C-alpha positions, 0 to 999 in steps of 0.5 A: 571181440566184436562190439554188440550193436544196439537196436535202432529203437529210438530212430525207428520210433521217430520214423513211425511217429512221422509216418503215422502223424503226417496224414493227421497233420495234413488233414488238420492243415487241410481243415484249417485251409478250408476254414480260412477260405470259408471265412474269407468268403463270408467276409467278402459277402458281408462287404458286398452286403454293406456296399449294397446297403450304402447304395440303397441308402443313397438311392433312398435319400435321393428318392425322398428328396424328389418326393418332398420336391413333388409335394412342395406345398407351394406347388400343390397350392398352385395346382389347386388354384390354377386347375393344373392336371392333378392326375399327373402329380398324383401318379408321380407321388404314388410312384415315388412313394412305392419306390421308397417303400421297396427300397426301405424293405430292401435296406432292412433285408440287407441290414438283417443279412449283414447282422446275421452273417457269421464272420468267425476267424478260422481255427488254428492248429491248437483249436480242437477239431470235431471228433470223427462222426461229430455233428455239423453245427446247426443254424439257430432255429429262430434265424432259420425260421426268419429266413424262411419267412422273409423268403416267402414274403419276398417271393410273393412280392417279386410275383407282384412286381412282375405283374403275376398278381394271381400268384402274388395273392396266393403267396401272400395268403400262404404267408399269412397262414404260416406266419399270422403273428409276423411283423410283416403280416399287415404288409402281406394283407396290404399287398393282397389288396393291391394285387386284387385291385390290379386285377380290377377286383374292386370289391375284394380289394376294398374289403381287404384294404379295410381289413388292414385298417381294422386288423392292424390299426397301428400299422404304417400301412393304414393311411395308404389302406384308407386312401386305397379303400376310398379309391376302390369305393369310387370305382364301385360307384360308392361316391358318398362312402369315398368322400366320407373316407377321404375326409376322415383320412385328411383329418386323421393324417393332416399334412401327410403325403397320403392326405395330400393325395386325398385332397386331390381326390376330393377336388376331382370329385368336385368337393369343397376342400377341408382345412387340412387341404389349405396350404399356407403361403410362404 
């Protein structure tokens, strides 16, 4: 009597499981690989940002040291007594101050980018995957808004740095319209004034510099804005206004770099120097 053979049910089921599960496993493994690649890329980007940040810190420290050397009270006192060319020293100070300003801004951008760059680990095979048709995770609206804000400001500043002053004014004006409450609003208004001054539009530039002091009295841009408004007054022939504003600057910010430049300007205008311009001997 022949033995009755049982149908190969279990082997068949196992085969079907392997056949249908293999694509799903391969797809999941592909997602894991892609996620790991994205994670590695983000880690590399963060490392680059941190390296850039350290480079900026080093350059900033070097520039500040050079600036302090240029503003050494003994050298400044000798310049006043000896009748040396103050214009050259003033130009050096102004150039170094602007480089410090630019590097400070670049450092802040690098720090913000390093802080907000995600570095989450790649999911494992046990991590639930998004269901088919599920939405892609969206970025935080606040973070996206800040990124757009910074991009608009940086674009306008790049135009200024490239000598595209008309375009820069337009960009900074747009920034103020879109982001009137931004922490960088005072900066935008200041660079509008600088862009106007670069075009020899002295009346408009002076008005915007004064607007910085009135609209943003607590801004660190105020001392520079007061100085620049006084210099624009000189260009416009408003000698008395310039002298008054320079004296106010020196009294309000005695001992600062900006006050030192104000002293130089008063000396150039043939004015007696106030007590704030007297540097003690060492």
